[in-house]
C-alpha positions in Angstrom: 13.1 2.5 -47.6 11.4 -0.2 -46.7 13.8 -0.9 -43.7 12.5 2.5 -42.7 9.2 2.1 -42.7 9.4 -1.1 -40.7 11.5 0.5 -38.0 9.2 3.2 -37.8 6.2 0.7 -37.8 8.2 -1.2 -34.7 8.7 2.1 -33.0 5.0 2.9 -32.8 3.8 -0.6 -31.9 6.6 -0.6 -29.3 4.8 2.8 -27.8 1.2 1.4 -28.4 2.2 -1.7 -26.3 3.8 0.1 -23.4 0.7 2.4 -23.4 -1.9 -0.1 -24.1 -3.7 0.1 -20.8 -4.1 3.5 -19.6 -6.0 2.2 -16.6 -2.6 0.9 -14.5 0.7 2.5 -14.1 3.4 0.0 -15.2 7.2 0.7 -14.2 9.7 -1.6 -15.5 12.3 -2.7 -13.1 16.1 -2.4 -13.9 19.0 -4.1 -12.7 18.4 -5.5 -8.9 17.8 -8.3 -6.8 13.9 -8.1 -7.7 14.8 -8.5 -11.3 12.1 -11.0 -13.2 9.8 -10.4 -10.3 6.3 -8.7 -10.4 4.7 -6.7 -7.7 0.8 -5.4 -8.4 0.3 -2.6 -6.1 -3.5 -2.1 -5.3 -4.7 1.7 -4.6 -8.2 2.8 -4.1 -9.5 4.1 -0.4 -11.4 7.1 0.2 -9.4 8.4 3.3 -5.5 7.7 2.9 -4.5 8.4 -0.2 -2.7 5.5 -1.8 -3.3 6.7 -5.1 -0.5 8.8 -4.1 1.6 6.3 -2.0 1.8 3.4 -4.1 2.8 5.2 -7.4 5.9 6.7 -4.9 6.8 2.8 -3.9 6.5 1.3 -7.2 9.0 3.9 -8.2 11.4 2.9 -5.6 11.0 -0.8 -6.0 11.2 -0.8 -9.5 14.3 1.9 -10.1 15.9 1.1 -7.1 15.8 -2.7 -6.6 14.5 -4.1 -10.0 11.1 -5.5 -9.6 8.4 -4.7 -12.3 5.8 -3.0 -10.7 2.2 -2.5 -11.8 -0.2 0.0 -10.0 -4.0 -0.2 -9.7 -6.3 2.5 -9.3 -10.3 3.4 -8.6 -11.6 4.9 -11.4 -15.0 6.7 -11.7 -17.7 4.6 -13.0 -17.1 5.8 -16.7 -13.3 5.2 -16.4 -12.6 8.9 -17.4 -10.6 9.8 -14.3 -9.1 8.2 -11.2 -11.8 8.1 -8.3 -10.6 6.6 -5.1 -14.4 7.2 -3.7 -15.9 4.8 -6.4 -15.7 1.6 -4.1 -16.5 -0.9 -7.1 -13.6 1.2 -9.5 -10.3 -0.8 -9.1 -9.5 -1.8 -12.4 -6.9 -4.2 -13.7 -6.9 -6.9 -10.9 -6.4 -9.3 -13.9 -2.8 -8.3 -13.4 -2.5 -10.6 -10.3 -2.4 -13.7 -12.7 1.2 -13.2 -13.4 2.2 -11.5 -10.2 4.3 -12.9 -7.6 3.3 -10.4 -4.6 0.2 -7.9 -4.2 0.8 -4.8 -2.1 -2.5 -3.3 -1.3 -3.9 -0.2 0.5 -7.6 -0.5 -0.3 -10.5 0.5 1.8 -13.9 -1.4 1.5 -13.5 -2.1 -2.1 -16.6 -4.1 -3.8 -14.9 -6.2 -7.1 -16.9 -7.7 -9.4 -17.3 -11.3 -9.7 -15.2 -11.4 -12.8 -12.5 -9.6 -10.6 -12.9 -11.7 -7.6 -11.8 -14.6 -9.7 -8.4 -13.3 -10.0 -7.8 -12.5 -6.4 -8.9 -15.8 -5.5 -6.6 -17.6 -8.0 -4.0 -15.5 -6.8 -4.6 -16.7 -2.8 -5.5 -20.2 -4.0 -1.9 -20.4 -5.0 -0.9 -19.3 -1.8 1.5 -16.3 -2.9 2.1 -13.4 -0.6 0.3 -10.2 0.6 1.5 -7.0 2.0 -1.1 -4.7 3.2 -0.9 -1.2 4.6 -3.3 0.9 7.0 -7.1 0.0 5.7 -5.9 -3.7 4.3 -7.6 -4.6 7.6 -10.9 -3.8 5.7 -9.8 -3.9 2.4 -13.2 -5.1 0.8 -16.8 -5.5 1.8 -20.3 -6.8 -0.1 -21.3 -9.8 -0.5 -18.8 -11.5 -2.6 -16.0 -14.0 -1.9 -12.5 -15.0 -2.8 -13.6 -18.7 -2.6 -15.2 -20.9 -0.2 -13.3 -19.9 2.8 -13.2 -16.0 2.4 -15.8 -13.7 2.2 -15.0 -10.1 1.1 -15.7 -9.2 4.8 -13.7 -11.6 6.2 -10.3 -10.8 4.1 -8.8 -8.8 7.0 -9.3 -11.0 9.7 -8.4 -14.3 7.6 -5.9 -13.0 5.0 -4.3 -10.0 6.8 -4.8 -11.5 10.5 -6.8 -8.6 11.6 -10.2 -6.7 10.5 -11.6 -3.4 11.4 -11.4 -2.7 15.0 -11.5 1.1 16.1 -8.9 4.0 16.3 -7.1 3.2 19.3 -5.8 7.0 19.1 -7.3 10.2 18.7 -8.0 10.6 15.1 -6.1 13.6 13.9 -4.7 14.2 17.1 -2.6 11.7 18.2 0.3 10.3 16.2 1.9 6.8 15.9 5.5 5.8 16.7 6.8 2.2 15.9 8.5 0.3 18.8 10.5 -3.0 18.0 9.2 -6.1 19.5 12.0 -7.0 21.5 11.3 -11.0 20.9 11.7 -10.4 17.2 14.4 -7.4 16.9 16.6 -9.2 14.8 13.9 -10.4 12.0 15.1 -9.4 8.5 12.1 -7.4 7.6 13.7 -4.6 10.5 17.2 -4.5 8.8 17.8 -0.6 9.1 14.5 0.3 10.8 14.8 2.3 13.9 12.9 5.5 13.6 9.2 4.8 12.4 6.4 7.8 12.8 3.4 8.6 11.2 0.6 11.1 11.7 -1.8 8.6 11.6 -3.4 7.1 14.8 -2.7 3.9 16.2 -5.5 1.4 15.2 -7.0 -0.9 17.9 -6.0 -4.8 17.3 -7.7 -7.9 18.9 -6.9 -10.7 16.8 -3.1 -10.4 16.3 -1.1 -12.2 19.2 2.4 -13.4 20.2 1.4 -16.7 19.8 -0.3 -16.8 16.2 1.4 -14.2 14.8 5.2 -12.7 14.6 4.7 -9.2 15.9 7.6 -6.8 14.6 6.5 -3.4 15.8 3.8 -2.2 18.4 2.4 1.3 18.5 2.9 4.0 20.7 0.1 6.2 20.7 1.9 10.0 21.0 0.6 13.1 22.6 0.3 15.1 19.2 1.3 14.9 15.5 5.0 16.4 15.9 7.2 13.2 15.2 9.3 14.6 18.5 6.0 14.1 20.8 6.3 12.2 23.8 4.2 9.0 24.2 0.8 9.3 26.0 0.8 7.9 29.2 -1.5 5.4 31.2 -3.9 2.7 29.6 -3.7 3.7 26.0 0.2 2.6 25.8 -0.2 -0.2 28.4 -0.2 -2.5 26.7 0.6 -1.3 23.1 -1.2 -2.4 20.1 0.6 -4.5 17.3 1.5 -2.2 14.3 3.2 -4.2 11.9 3.4 -8.2 12.0 3.8 -11.6 9.9 0.6 -13.5 9.7 0.0 -17.0 7.9 -3.5 -17.3 6.1 -5.2 -20.7 4.5 -6.7 -20.1 1.3 -10.0 -21.4 -0.1 -7.9 -23.8 -2.3 -5.9 -25.2 0.8 -2.4 -23.9 0.4 -0.9 -21.3 2.8 0.6 -18.0 2.4 2.4 -15.4 4.2 0.9 -11.6 4.6 3.0 -8.9 6.3 0.6 -6.2 7.6 1.2 -2.7 9.2 -1.8 -0.6 10.4 0.4 2.5 9.3 0.2 3.8 5.4 -1.5 6.7 5.6 0.4 8.9 2.5 1.8 11.2 5.0 3.5 8.4 7.3 5.7 7.3 4.2 7.3 10.8 4.8 9.5 8.4 7.5 12.0 6.7 5.5 12.0 3.8 7.9 8.1 3.0 7.5 9.2 2.9 3.5 12.3 0.5 4.6 10.0 -1.6 6.6 7.7 -2.2 3.7 10.6 -2.5 1.0 12.1 -5.1 3.5 8.8 -6.9 3.5 8.9 -7.2 -0.4 12.2 -8.8 -0.2 11.5 -11.1 2.7 7.8 -12.4 1.5 9.5 -13.1 -2.3 12.3 -15.1 -0.9 15.2 -12.7 -1.4 17.8 -11.6 1.0 16.7 -8.3 2.7 19.5 -5.7 2.4 21.1 -4.4 5.7 19.9 -0.9 4.9 17.9 -0.8 1.6 18.0 2.4 -0.4 14.4 4.1 0.0 15.3 7.6 -0.9 12.7 9.1 -3.2 13.0 8.3 -7.2 10.5 11.7 -7.6 9.9 14.3 -5.3 6.8 12.9 -3.4 4.3 15.7 -2.2 1.7 13.8 0.3 -1.9 15.3 0.9 -3.0 14.8 4.5 -5.6 12.0 5.2 -9.3 12.5 5.2 -12.2 11.9 3.2 -13.3 14.2 0.6 -17.1 14.7 0.2 -17.0 17.0 -2.7 -18.3 15.3 -5.8 -16.5 17.7 -8.1 -13.2 17.0 -6.2 -12.0 13.8 -8.5 -13.6 15.1 -11.9 -11.7 18.6 -11.2 -8.5 16.8 -10.6 -8.7 14.7 -13.5 -6.0 12.3 -12.8 -4.8 9.9 -14.8 -2.6 6.6 -14.2 0.0 8.4 -16.3 0.2 11.5 -14.2 1.7 9.5 -11.4 4.7 7.8 -13.7 8.5 8.6 -13.7 9.4 12.1 -13.7 6.3 13.6 -12.7 5.3 15.0 -9.2 1.6 15.4 -8.6 0.5 17.6 -5.6 -3.3 17.3 -4.3 -4.7 19.8 -2.1 -5.4 18.6 1.9 -9.0 17.8 2.4 -11.2 20.1 4.4 -10.6 20.0 8.2 -6.5 19.1 7.9 -4.6 20.0 11.0 -1.1 22.0 10.5 1.3 19.4 9.6 4.7 21.3 8.4 7.0 17.8 8.8 6.5 16.8 5.0 7.9 18.1 1.8 5.6 20.6 0.1 5.6 21.8 -3.6 6.5 25.2 -4.2 3.8 27.2 -6.2 
């Protein structure tokens, strides 16, 4: 009897430990090259739906490649539901303490002074960072990550570039990845040939071949159709850098490596080779051999909503999304924002 009671207690305790922090999505890695390494994936942006893409990437990285993954979300001020519009709402920065890599897609976040200390410690250790889309303007406000890196300078100093402009026509012109010939044999490009996204190409000023390793440039396309031809003229001459490696100097004096791509809307990640580019970057930045063609098939179906700001104050309370709603075996599908163009090049959940 005592043995049965003890077993039941152990089971309840294990369940409680597994779900002790409802604010984050934790996915344990299985067997794979990434076994023993932890990635913290940070969502939290008003426009490009990283609350959808980060769990999807975490599933691939954990279930197919062995990495332990922890996904952070932006919550409403009361912590009742996920709310990407709350710039101060990201919870779980403490998990960076045990992380080997941070993969972030935040936009203008405002971490507290206490949370900033976790980010500072991570950067001061020279640990690697992968940033997608709005990571060039990941933070805003008066805080800092040590003496050298203010919230506003995180993009230029850590990722290699800050916010410049929309170089392509927003919601009208797409982005096609073009491999930089000088770096075509770089391991991050293993198996990467066809990268396309309906998010437009960002303008870039600071990233140069002299100080960074440019892997892809972004061709502006005439439409959002993946088969669209490139636009002619000055927009693509020269093409803007689209993905690159950068070396950052932390406030603590150590150097670290970052990989940044200005693609990364959730609908961009319908592109298999864009997913592969990111998985390859995870391998490379965690000092693992990059597979010749990494498996990046979805673990669960992925139904990305189109990018765009959601101004309706009742939207996120009405969705009432919790971290566990993005977990294994679950396939959430959010409605597109108002003003979304027709884009039939993605899977759609059947009603």
